[in-house]
C-alpha positions as CSV (number, residue, x, y, z in Angstrom):
1,M,0.0,0.0,0.0
2,N,1.2,3.5,-0.9
3,A,1.0,5.4,2.4
4,T,1.2,8.8,0.7
5,A,-1.4,8.1,-2.0
6,P,-4.8,9.8,-1.5
7,R,-7.7,7.5,-0.6
8,L,-10.7,7.9,-3.0
9,Y,-14.1,6.4,-2.6
10,V,-14.9,4.5,-5.8
11,D,-18.2,3.2,-7.2
12,F,-17.2,-0.4,-7.9
13,N,-20.6,-0.9,-9.5
14,S,-19.7,1.4,-12.4
15,G,-16.9,-0.5,-14.1
16,D,-16.3,-0.2,-17.8
17,E,-15.1,-2.8,-20.2
18,D,-11.6,-1.4,-19.9
19,G,-11.5,-2.2,-16.2
20,S,-11.8,1.4,-15.0
21,Y,-14.3,2.7,-12.3
22,W,-15.9,6.0,-11.5
23,I,-14.3,7.9,-8.7
24,A,-17.0,9.2,-6.5
25,L,-15.5,11.1,-3.6
26,F,-12.4,12.5,-1.9
27,E,-13.0,13.7,1.7
28,D,-16.8,14.0,0.9
29,Q,-16.2,16.1,-2.2
30,R,-16.9,15.1,-5.8
31,V,-13.5,14.4,-7.3
32,D,-14.1,16.1,-10.6
33,D,-15.0,19.3,-8.7
34,V,-11.8,19.5,-6.7
35,I,-9.2,17.6,-8.8
36,E,-7.3,20.6,-10.1
37,R,-7.2,22.4,-6.7
38,L,-5.8,19.2,-5.1
39,G,-3.1,18.8,-7.7
40,F,-4.2,15.3,-8.8
41,Y,-2.9,14.2,-12.2
42,D,-3.3,11.5,-14.8
43,R,-1.6,8.2,-13.8
44,M,-1.3,9.4,-10.2
45,P,-1.1,6.5,-7.6
46,I,-4.2,6.3,-5.4
47,V,-5.9,4.0,-2.9
48,A,-9.4,3.1,-4.1
49,Y,-11.9,2.1,-1.4
50,Y,-15.5,1.1,-0.8
51,S,-17.3,1.2,2.5
52,D,-20.9,0.5,3.6
53,D,-22.6,-0.8,6.8
54,E,-21.4,-4.3,6.2
55,D,-18.1,-4.2,4.3
56,E,-15.0,-2.1,3.7
57,F,-12.2,-2.9,1.3
58,E,-9.5,-1.2,-0.8
59,F,-7.1,-1.6,-3.7
60,D,-4.1,0.3,-4.9
61,G,-4.6,1.9,-8.3
62,H,-4.0,5.0,-10.4
63,L,-6.1,7.9,-11.9
64,V,-7.0,8.1,-15.5
65,H,-8.5,11.2,-17.2
66,R,-11.4,10.2,-19.6
67,P,-13.1,13.3,-21.0
68,N,-16.7,12.8,-22.2
69,D,-19.6,14.9,-23.4
70,I,-22.1,13.9,-20.7
71,P,-22.8,16.9,-18.4
72,R,-21.7,16.3,-14.8
73,A,-20.5,12.8,-15.6
74,P,-17.2,11.9,-14.0
75,Q,-14.2,12.6,-16.3
76,W,-11.7,11.0,-13.9
77,R,-11.6,7.3,-13.4
78,V,-9.4,4.8,-11.5
79,I,-7.8,1.6,-12.7
80,I,-7.2,-0.8,-9.8
81,N,-4.5,-3.4,-9.3
82,E,-6.7,-6.4,-8.3
83,D,-3.7,-8.2,-6.7
84,T,-3.7,-5.5,-4.0
85,F,-7.2,-6.2,-2.6
86,R,-7.4,-5.6,1.2
87,R,-10.5,-6.3,3.2
88,L,-10.6,-3.9,6.1
89,R,-13.9,-4.9,7.6
90,S,-16.8,-7.3,7.1
91,S,-19.8,-8.2,9.1
92,V,-20.7,-11.0,6.6
93,P,-19.7,-14.4,7.9
94,S,-17.1,-16.1,5.7
């Protein structure tokens, strides 16, 4: 795990055929709205995470810029390294 990489909430239900996912939030802010101010850049290493009442997990990954013509649709995505999966919490019996 990259200890200095920002941790971004990712919508893992929004995967594309190329293996990228929408980045939803960074510190409760929409990533596309704050990316320039934060100094994020294409191919930047990040930690992608998901969390709900029952489960929390993360992967290492990197940002990719994917411009599109859909208003308010995310233009930044993340590609994860599936080999870095880390389960942080689960209330579901294994």
